[in-house]
N, C-alpha and C positions, 0 to 999 in steps of 0.2 A: 449377674454373672451366670447364674443357673439358666436363665432364659436364653442367654447367648449360646451356651453350650447345647441347649435343646434345639435351637434353630440350626446350628451347625450340623448336629446329628441328623435332623430332618433333611437338610440340603444334601448331605452325603448319601443318605438313603435314596433320595430322588435321583441323584446323579448316577449312582451305581445301578439303580433300577433302569434308568434310561439306557445305560451302556449294555445291560443284560438284554433288554428287549430289542435293541439295535442288532446285537449279535445274533439273537434268535431269528430276527427278520431277515438278516443277510444270509444266514445259513439256509433258511427255508427257500429264499429266492434263488440261491445257488443250486439247490436241489431240484427246483421246479422251474425250468426255463422253457417256455413254449417256443417251438421251432417249426420250420416248414422245410420239407425236402425240395431240392432244386437240382435238376440235371446239370452236370458240370463238365461234360465233354461230348464229343461225337460218339456214335456207337461203333463197336467193332464185333464181328462175328467170331465166335469161338467153336461152333460146331455146325456141321452140315447134316441134313437128313441122311440116314444110313441106307445102304442097299442091304436088305435082309435076305437076298437070294431066294431060296425056296419058300421063305415066310413072307415075302412081299404080298401085299394085299392086291385085290383085283383092280383097284383104281388108284394109281399113283398120286392123283390130285387130292385124294382123301386119306392118304397115309401121312399123319401129322406128328410132329414133335411138339408135345404139350407140357404139362406140369413137370417141374424139374427141381433139383436141389444140388448144392455144392458142399464139399467138405475138403479140407486139406489133410492128407494122409500123413502117417508118421514119417514117410520118406520125403516129405516136402511137396510132393506132387498134388495137384488139384484134381479132385474127382467130381465129375458131373454125371448125374443119372437123370434120365427123363423118361416119361411115359410116351410110348409110340402107339398111336391108335390107328385103326384101319388096316391092320396087318391080316394075313391069312388066318391067324388063329385068334384074333381079337386084340387086346391090349397087353403089352409087355414092357419091361424096363430095359433101357439101353444105356451104355456108358461111354464117356470120353475121359481122357486124361491130359492135363496140361501142366506146364512148368511155371506159368505166370498168368495172373489175372489180366495182365496188361497186353497180352498178345494172343493171337490165334492164327490158324485153326488148331484145335487140340486133336490129339490122336484118338481115333475110335478104338474102343476096347471090346466092343461086341455086346451081345445080350447079357445083362447082369442078373435078371430074375424073370421067371414066368410063374403064373398062378399054379398052385399045387393042390391037387385033390387030397393028398395025404394030410394036409393041415386044415382042410375044410374051406379052402379058398374057392373063389368062383371060377368054374371052368365051363359051365353051361348057361346059355347056349353058345357062349364063346368065352375064352379066357379073359379074365378081367383083373388086372393088378395095376394100381394107379397111384399117382402123385407121391413120389418118394420125398421124404424130408429127413435131412441129417441133423444130428445133434451130438456133440461130444460131451460126455459127462464123466467126471472122475477118471479120465484117462481111457475110457471105453467109448467106442463109436456106436451110435444108435441110428437106425434107419426106420422111420415110421412110414406106413403106407396103408392103403385100404384095399380090401378084397373080402367081401362078406364080413365086414367089420374092420375095426382099427387093429393093425398088426405091427409086429416088431421084429427086426433083424438086428444083430449086433456084430461087431468086429473088433479085433485087438489092434489092427494096423490101419484101419480106415480104407481098406481096399477089398478085402475078402470078407464078405458078410454071410452069416448063417442065421436061419430062423431061431429066435430065442424062445424056448419053451416056458410059457408063463401061466397057462391055464388048461388043465385037463389034457395034457399032451400036445397042445397046440400053442401057437404064438399069438393067439387072440387076446387083445387087451380089453376090448368091449365091443358089443354088437351095436347096431344102429349108429354107425359112425358117420354116415353120409359119405362125402368124398373130399378130396383136396385137403387132407389133414396136414397140419403143422403143429409143432410143440415148442412152447417157450417156457424156459425156467425163470421164475422170479422168486428169489429167496428160497424157501423150502417147499415151494409149490410148483407143480407142472401144469401148464395150461395147454390143452389140446383143442385147437380151433379147426373147424371143418365146415363144409358146405352141405346144406340139406335142400333138396329140390322136391317140391310136393305138387301133385296134380290132382285136382278134385274130379269127382265123377262127371261133371259137365264140362270138363276141359280147362277150367281156370287153373293157372299155375302160380307158384310162389317160391322164391328163393330166399334162404336165410343163412346167416352164419351163426354157428353155435359154439359153445365152449364147454368142455368138461375139465375137472381138475382132479389132481392126485398128489399124494405126498410121496409115493414110492414107485410110480409107473406101473403098478399092478392093480390097485384098487381105485376105481374112478367113480366120481359122483355123477348125479343126474345132469342133464344139459340145461344151459341157459341160452336163450337167443340174445346175441349181442349186437346184431345189425341186420336190418332188412328194410326194404322200401326206400322212400326218399327219392332224390334226383337220379340215383343209379338204377331205379326201376324196381318192379315187383315180380317179374317173371322168373321162370325156373333157372335161367342162366344169368340172372342179374346180380348175384352175390356169390362169386366164385373165387377160388384160389386165395383164401385169406392168408395174410402174413402179418404177424404182430411182433413189434419190438418195443423195448423201453429205453427212452433217452431222456436224461435229466429230469426224472420224476414224472414224465408223461408216457402213456402208452399210445402207439401209433398203429392203426389198422389199415392195411392196404387191401382193398376189396375190388376185384376185377369184374367187369361185365362183358359178356359175349354179345350183348345187344348193341352196346355203344362202342366196344373195342377200347374202352378207357379203364384206367385204374383210379378209384376214388380213395382219398386218404383222409382218415379221421383221427382226431387227437382227443384223448380222454385221460382223466385222472383215475378212472375206474376200468380195469381190464374186463369187466363183465358188461359194460355198457358203452357202445359207440353210437347209439341212436337207432331206435326202431320207429320207422316212419317219421324221422326227425333228422334234419341235416344241420343242426346247430353245432355239431362237432366236426363237420366237414371243413377241411382247411385248404385243400387243393385237389386238382386232378392231373393225371399224367396220361399222355397219348400212347399208352403201352398196355400189354396184356399179360396177366398172370406173373408179375415180377417176384423175384426173390431179392433180398438185400444181404450183402456180405460186408463184413468189416474186417479189414486186414491191415495190420501195422498202422492203425489210425485213419486209414482211408476207407470210405464207404463206396461200394459198387452196387449197381442195380441191374437186373437182367430183364430181358423181354423176349416173348415168343416170336416177335417180328412177324414173318410170313408163315410161321409154323413149319418151316423147313430148316430150322436150326436156331440156336440160341445166340442172342447178342448181349453185350455188356457195355455199360457206360459208367463213368464216375458219378458219384452222388455227393452232394454237400447238404448240410443242415444249417439253415440261416435262422437267426433269431427273428421272431415275429415283431414287426414294427408296432 
């Protein structure tokens, strides 16, 4: 009798142990689901290259709409800011406003920011303000960009942005930021990804994507190289316009190349490592340049520089990997 009870006890332990491990395995698999992004519609244009009047550059064919970002303001309108290069004064930021991601063209709202000498931004030999990136945190709108380092503007309504004083009377977050900055929040940590282009004394060039992290958007750690080389190339414009997001337990890096005109997409369980001279984390490529990804009401959208004369948008879906 005692032996029978002992056996029943062992069987119960094994049974409940099996249920527990099955529950844990299912929970983990639900959290980490590898997916692949797929374009899910035709493209539609939402902005056109603006006429800057007296600030138009000398060559209209070299005045381009490049790195950009989106945010939905408090009044429900969508705001799009983009860097315009090749103007009479250098690079500046320009904005458009729309009522829906599903239709365009959006209304031009004019120049939204220029480099400021007062804040130590780059104005010589030409004005240089670049690659806006929006992020809404705790009800406040943040706009990150680069100009002599990584910098910050903030807004209460998502439309009117002012430089945020964070360091010695300036809005400088940190120096040596490279370019094409974007910031992702994951838990209690902020990840700032950007592009670094290096040229050696004998003319060899290399492009890398780096990340720095912070707990408070004020104090930032040292950089880590998260991606370079591989099939996307090694040159100075081979690792541009990084965009990182987290979906179902995985981190996805979109890395653009001006050499091939394509975007390379990597998937990793580690936001600090998408492959250095290693394509094992590469999952797909898209025939687009410098995209941003937007999620609105459950629908994903992706943007494209297209012909650099305005921004296009298409729907995006994420399919489970077979």
